[in-house]
MDAnalysis code that builds the backbone (N, CA, C; Angstrom):
import MDAnalysis as mda
import numpy as np

u = mda.Universe.empty(357, n_residues=119, atom_resindex=np.repeat(np.arange(119), 3), trajectory=True)
u.add_TopologyAttr("name", ["N", "CA", "C"] * 119)
u.add_TopologyAttr("resid", np.arange(1, 120))
u.add_TopologyAttr("resname", ["MET", "ALA", "GLN", "LEU", "GLU", "ASP", "TRP", "ASN", "GLU", "ASN", "THR", "VAL", "LYS", "ARG", "ALA", "ALA", "ASN", "GLU", "THR", "PHE", "GLU", "GLU", "LEU", "ALA", "GLU", "MET", "ALA", "ALA", "GLY", "GLU", "LEU", "LYS", "LYS", "GLY", "GLY", "PRO", "TYR", "THR", "LYS", "ARG", "THR", "GLY", "LYS", "TYR", "GLN", "LYS", "ASP", "TRP", "ALA", "TYR", "GLU", "GLN", "ARG", "ILE", "SER", "ARG", "ALA", "SER", "ALA", "ILE", "SER", "GLY", "ILE", "LYS", "ASN", "TYR", "SER", "VAL", "TYR", "ASN", "LYS", "GLY", "HIS", "TYR", "GLN", "ILE", "ILE", "HIS", "LEU", "LEU", "GLU", "LYS", "GLY", "HIS", "GLN", "SER", "ARG", "ASN", "GLY", "GLY", "ARG", "VAL", "ARG", "ALA", "TYR", "GLU", "HIS", "VAL", "GLY", "PRO", "VAL", "ASN", "ASP", "THR", "LEU", "GLY", "GLU", "LEU", "ALA", "VAL", "GLN", "LYS", "ILE", "SER", "GLN", "LYS", "VAL", "GLY", "ARG"])
u.atoms.positions = np.array([
    [-28.804, -17.230, -16.330],
    [-28.103, -17.337, -15.071],
    [-26.593, -17.128, -15.274],
    [-26.058, -17.719, -16.341],
    [-24.627, -17.578, -16.609],
    [-24.265, -16.120, -16.889],
    [-25.123, -15.411, -17.631],
    [-24.859, -14.001, -17.922],
    [-24.913, -13.166, -16.646],
    [-25.823, -13.471, -15.755],
    [-25.927, -12.749, -14.494],
    [-24.686, -12.975, -13.637],
    [-24.215, -14.212, -13.568],
    [-23.000, -14.505, -12.812],
    [-21.794, -13.811, -13.431],
    [-21.702, -13.809, -14.762],
    [-20.599, -13.149, -15.455],
    [-20.613, -11.648, -15.194],
    [-21.790, -11.025, -15.244],
    [-21.905, -9.587, -14.976],
    [-21.467, -9.279, -13.553],
    [-21.938, -10.079, -12.604],
    [-21.608, -9.849, -11.207],
    [-20.113, -10.002, -10.966],
    [-19.517, -11.030, -11.555],
    [-18.090, -11.273, -11.376],
    [-17.269, -10.144, -11.976],
    [-17.612, -9.694, -13.180],
    [-16.879, -8.598, -13.819],
    [-17.055, -7.287, -13.070],
    [-18.234, -7.054, -12.526],
    [-18.478, -5.839, -11.761],
    [-17.612, -5.813, -10.509],
    [-17.556, -6.927, -9.818],
    [-16.753, -7.001, -8.596],
    [-15.266, -6.863, -8.930],
    [-14.800, -7.504, -9.983],
    [-13.392, -7.388, -10.383],
    [-13.039, -5.955, -10.735],
    [-13.915, -5.306, -11.507],
    [-13.656, -3.920, -11.895],
    [-13.606, -3.017, -10.666],
    [-14.545, -3.200, -9.755],
    [-14.578, -2.391, -8.531],
    [-13.335, -2.639, -7.687],
    [-12.917, -3.894, -7.585],
    [-11.727, -4.225, -6.796],
    [-10.475, -3.628, -7.437],
    [-10.341, -3.752, -8.744],
    [-9.158, -3.213, -9.423],
    [-9.069, -1.696, -9.288],
    [-10.193, -1.011, -9.451],
    [-10.203, 0.448, -9.294],
    [-9.848, 0.837, -7.866],
    [-10.415, 0.127, -6.919],
    [-10.169, 0.439, -5.507],
    [-8.717, 0.195, -5.138],
    [-8.146, -0.911, -5.592],
    [-6.759, -1.217, -5.244],
    [-5.798, -0.177, -5.814],
    [-6.071, 0.308, -7.019],
    [-5.204, 1.343, -7.582],
    [-5.343, 2.652, -6.792],
    [-6.575, 3.016, -6.448],
    [-6.797, 4.227, -5.652],
    [-6.086, 4.139, -4.308],
    [-6.181, 2.990, -3.672],
    [-5.577, 2.827, -2.352],
    [-4.059, 2.792, -2.419],
    [-3.492, 2.231, -3.483],
    [-2.034, 2.250, -3.645],
    [-1.547, 3.683, -3.804],
    [-2.276, 4.455, -4.598],
    [-1.921, 5.870, -4.776],
    [-2.061, 6.626, -3.458],
    [-3.121, 6.320, -2.722],
    [-3.350, 6.974, -1.436],
    [-2.251, 6.609, -0.435],
    [-1.828, 5.346, -0.423],
    [-0.777, 4.905, 0.499],
    [0.539, 5.611, 0.195],
    [0.891, 5.687, -1.080],
    [2.123, 6.381, -1.457],
    [2.041, 7.855, -1.060],
    [0.884, 8.455, -1.239],
    [0.702, 9.857, -0.845],
    [0.822, 10.061, 0.650],
    [0.236, 9.154, 1.427],
    [0.327, 9.257, 2.886],
    [1.771, 9.106, 3.353],
    [2.493, 8.171, 2.757],
    [3.882, 7.961, 3.161],
    [4.772, 9.109, 2.715],
    [4.409, 9.778, 1.614],
    [5.172, 10.950, 1.173],
    [5.014, 12.118, 2.142],
    [3.886, 12.161, 2.841],
    [3.685, 13.237, 3.823],
    [4.681, 13.123, 4.961],
    [5.147, 11.911, 5.218],
    [6.158, 11.707, 6.249],
    [5.545, 11.296, 7.562],
    [6.398, 11.215, 8.548],
    [5.985, 10.802, 9.878],
    [6.851, 11.500, 10.901],
    [7.098, 10.844, 12.021],
    [7.895, 11.478, 13.071],
    [9.374, 11.617, 12.711],
    [9.789, 11.036, 11.613],
    [11.187, 11.099, 11.197],
    [11.461, 12.274, 10.256],
    [10.495, 13.139, 10.008],
    [10.628, 14.173, 8.981],
    [11.620, 15.271, 9.326],
    [12.147, 15.290, 10.523],
    [13.116, 16.327, 10.882],
    [14.476, 16.065, 10.259],
    [14.605, 14.963, 9.560],
    [15.846, 14.621, 8.869],
    [15.893, 15.324, 7.522],
    [16.558, 14.755, 6.540],
    [16.779, 15.425, 5.258],
    [15.542, 15.516, 4.378],
    [14.604, 14.579, 4.490],
    [13.409, 14.600, 3.666],
    [13.539, 13.798, 2.381],
    [14.716, 13.251, 2.096],
    [14.910, 12.487, 0.867],
    [14.119, 11.181, 0.903],
    [14.052, 10.563, 2.074],
    [13.365, 9.281, 2.218],
    [11.889, 9.399, 1.866],
    [11.241, 10.421, 2.365],
    [9.793, 10.528, 2.152],
    [9.425, 10.927, 0.725],
    [10.290, 11.547, -0.020],
    [9.987, 11.945, -1.393],
    [9.984, 10.763, -2.358],
    [10.639, 9.668, -2.003],
    [10.831, 8.553, -2.928],
    [9.742, 7.491, -2.896],
    [8.639, 7.701, -2.202],
    [7.572, 6.695, -2.170],
    [6.822, 6.687, -3.493],
    [6.534, 5.492, -3.986],
    [5.830, 5.330, -5.259],
    [5.025, 4.034, -5.223],
    [4.217, 3.830, -6.235],
    [3.484, 2.577, -6.366],
    [3.495, 2.153, -7.823],
    [3.337, 0.851, -8.039],
    [3.226, 0.336, -9.400],
    [2.471, -0.984, -9.375],
    [1.936, -1.325, -10.517],
    [1.195, -2.576, -10.639],
    [2.193, -3.719, -10.762],
    [1.959, -4.775, -9.991],
    [2.804, -5.964, -10.073],
    [2.231, -6.907, -11.116],
    [3.095, -7.502, -11.874],
    [2.683, -8.508, -12.840],
    [2.982, -9.861, -12.204],
    [1.941, -10.629, -11.989],
    [2.149, -11.933, -11.368],
    [1.195, -12.956, -11.954],
    [1.491, -14.167, -11.710],
    [0.692, -15.260, -12.231],
    [-0.705, -15.267, -11.622],
    [-0.803, -15.008, -10.340],
    [-2.103, -15.033, -9.667],
    [-3.037, -13.975, -10.243],
    [-2.522, -12.792, -10.541],
    [-3.395, -11.753, -11.063],
    [-3.859, -12.073, -12.485],
    [-3.049, -12.790, -13.252],
    [-3.455, -13.171, -14.605],
    [-4.592, -14.187, -14.567],
    [-4.588, -15.021, -13.568],
    [-5.620, -16.045, -13.441],
    [-6.908, -15.453, -12.869],
    [-6.785, -14.686, -11.799],
    [-7.977, -14.171, -11.117],
    [-8.533, -12.901, -11.755],
    [-7.685, -12.157, -12.450],
    [-8.132, -10.901, -13.033],
    [-8.028, -9.725, -12.083],
    [-7.541, -9.955, -10.879],
    [-7.374, -8.889, -9.892],
    [-5.957, -8.335, -10.012],
    [-5.840, -7.028, -10.100],
    [-4.526, -6.389, -10.212],
    [-3.915, -6.215, -8.830],
    [-2.606, -6.452, -8.745],
    [-1.868, -6.282, -7.497],
    [-0.977, -5.059, -7.627],
    [-0.851, -4.309, -6.559],
    [-0.021, -3.114, -6.557],
    [0.986, -3.188, -5.424],
    [2.156, -2.630, -5.654],
    [3.203, -2.541, -4.640],
    [3.464, -1.075, -4.356],
    [3.533, -0.749, -3.083],
    [3.946, 0.577, -2.651],
    [5.358, 0.401, -2.128],
    [6.297, 1.180, -2.636],
    [7.696, 0.979, -2.292],
    [8.435, 2.310, -2.282],
    [9.622, 2.288, -1.716],
    [10.477, 3.463, -1.697],
    [11.569, 3.241, -2.734],
    [11.588, 4.082, -3.763],
    [12.495, 3.893, -4.897],
    [13.967, 3.995, -4.517],
    [14.320, 4.983, -3.750],
    [15.734, 5.245, -3.504],
    [16.266, 4.751, -2.179],
    [15.391, 4.569, -1.202],
    [15.859, 4.229, 0.146],
    [15.139, 2.999, 0.685],
    [14.999, 2.006, -0.166],
    [14.279, 0.802, 0.225],
    [15.000, 0.027, 1.326],
    [16.296, 0.242, 1.489],
    [17.069, -0.505, 2.468],
    [16.713, -0.128, 3.907],
    [16.246, 1.085, 4.128],
    [16.059, 1.528, 5.509],
    [14.619, 1.467, 6.001],
    [13.706, 0.977, 5.188],
    [12.310, 0.917, 5.613],
    [12.187, 0.077, 6.879],
    [12.760, -1.112, 6.862],
    [12.659, -2.003, 8.023],
    [13.359, -1.397, 9.232],
    [14.499, -0.751, 9.024],
    [15.235, -0.150, 10.137],
    [14.428, 0.970, 10.785],
    [13.792, 1.801, 9.989],
    [12.963, 2.869, 10.542],
    [11.705, 2.316, 11.198],
    [11.094, 1.333, 10.580],
    [9.825, 0.799, 11.065],
    [9.997, 0.037, 12.380],
    [11.063, -0.733, 12.497],
    [11.241, -1.618, 13.653],
    [12.286, -1.139, 14.652],
    [13.090, -0.162, 14.298],
    [14.186, 0.237, 15.170],
    [15.381, -0.690, 14.936],
    [16.560, -0.309, 15.440],
    [17.737, -1.145, 15.239],
    [18.813, -0.803, 16.244],
    [19.833, -1.633, 16.284],
    [20.979, -1.433, 17.165],
    [21.829, -0.291, 16.623],
    [22.253, 0.602, 17.495],
    [23.094, 1.703, 17.020],
    [24.568, 1.318, 17.058],
    [25.382, 2.124, 16.432],
    [26.824, 1.866, 16.415],
    [27.433, 1.924, 17.805],
    [26.916, 2.810, 18.633],
    [27.509, 3.063, 19.945],
    [26.956, 2.157, 21.032],
    [26.145, 1.195, 20.678],
    [25.698, 0.228, 21.659],
    [24.245, 0.329, 22.060],
    [23.595, 1.434, 21.887],
    [22.192, 1.567, 22.291],
    [21.247, 1.098, 21.204],
    [20.002, 1.465, 21.368],
    [18.988, 1.159, 20.355],
    [18.515, 2.460, 19.730],
    [18.239, 2.421, 18.448],
    [17.627, 3.547, 17.750],
    [16.132, 3.296, 17.762],
    [15.377, 4.281, 18.159],
    [13.935, 4.077, 18.310],
    [13.259, 3.803, 16.963],
    [12.124, 3.144, 17.041],
    [11.356, 2.810, 15.841],
    [10.421, 3.964, 15.492],
    [10.308, 4.240, 14.212],
    [9.357, 5.224, 13.704],
    [8.336, 4.466, 12.873],
    [7.289, 3.980, 13.505],
    [6.279, 3.219, 12.764],
    [5.524, 4.148, 11.829],
    [5.599, 3.855, 10.539],
    [4.918, 4.689, 9.560],
    [4.251, 3.860, 8.474],
    [4.774, 2.696, 8.156],
    [4.183, 1.859, 7.118],
    [3.033, 1.025, 7.686],
    [3.212, 0.479, 8.869],
    [2.192, -0.364, 9.498],
    [0.846, 0.315, 9.679],
    [0.809, 1.507, 10.264],
    [-0.479, 2.189, 10.428],
    [-1.185, 2.493, 9.103],
    [-0.433, 2.861, 8.078],
    [-1.037, 3.129, 6.767],
    [-1.618, 1.839, 6.206],
    [-0.896, 0.747, 6.334],
    [-1.355, -0.552, 5.849],
    [-2.632, -0.988, 6.555],
    [-2.685, -0.817, 7.874],
    [-3.880, -1.199, 8.636],
    [-5.096, -0.377, 8.218],
    [-4.918, 0.904, 8.045],
    [-6.013, 1.789, 7.654],
    [-6.550, 1.434, 6.273],
    [-5.649, 1.166, 5.336],
    [-6.075, 0.886, 3.963],
    [-6.761, -0.465, 3.834],
    [-6.420, -1.420, 4.692],
    [-7.084, -2.718, 4.637],
    [-8.566, -2.605, 4.935],
    [-8.910, -1.821, 5.944],
    [-10.311, -1.608, 6.296],
    [-11.023, -0.769, 5.237],
    [-10.313, 0.210, 4.705],
    [-10.893, 1.106, 3.707],
    [-11.186, 0.375, 2.394],
    [-10.388, -0.619, 2.060],
    [-10.584, -1.377, 0.813],
    [-11.939, -2.072, 0.812],
    [-12.271, -2.703, 1.905],
    [-13.547, -3.415, 1.992],
    [-14.713, -2.438, 1.840],
    [-14.637, -1.297, 2.488],
    [-15.704, -0.306, 2.416],
    [-15.874, 0.236, 0.998],
    [-14.761, 0.575, 0.335],
    [-14.845, 1.153, -1.008],
    [-15.371, 0.157, -2.031],
    [-14.929, -1.093, -1.937],
    [-15.413, -2.111, -2.885],
    [-16.899, -2.323, -2.688],
    [-17.362, -2.396, -1.429],
    [-18.806, -2.584, -1.195],
    [-19.612, -1.408, -1.722],
    [-19.094, -0.182, -1.586],
    [-19.798, 0.976, -2.107],
    [-19.902, 0.911, -3.630],
    [-18.798, 0.550, -4.289],
    [-18.788, 0.525, -5.747],
    [-19.681, -0.573, -6.304],
    [-19.762, -1.683, -5.600],
    [-20.604, -2.782, -6.072],
    [-22.063, -2.475, -5.749],
    [-22.273, -1.700, -4.706],
    [-23.634, -1.294, -4.347],
    [-24.299, -2.215, -3.357],
    [-23.498, -2.792, -2.485],
    [-24.063, -3.682, -1.470],
    [-23.901, -3.118, -0.101],
])
């Protein structure tokens, strides 16, 4: 019984770790494609990347965590996503691009892990 539980736990961890890395890569790729803001210089969309986070929780659980981030223009993600006050008094419209990708990948993670585990 213990060996069966160990096999099942390791299988699920392996499937989750593989899926999370695939989805982090996919998220960075989707964000690199750009959104409605692409008529600008294009520097912002080229800088999307992902990397594995080292944290205490992942060392205990065995699940790897990944961060998708913008290397060079991390300061403006929130401003583009939520909109902001302009210098001249009006509002600059929001270009939602991170939220939709995040929502899509959350649903996709569950599907991919279930497929890999075979349930």
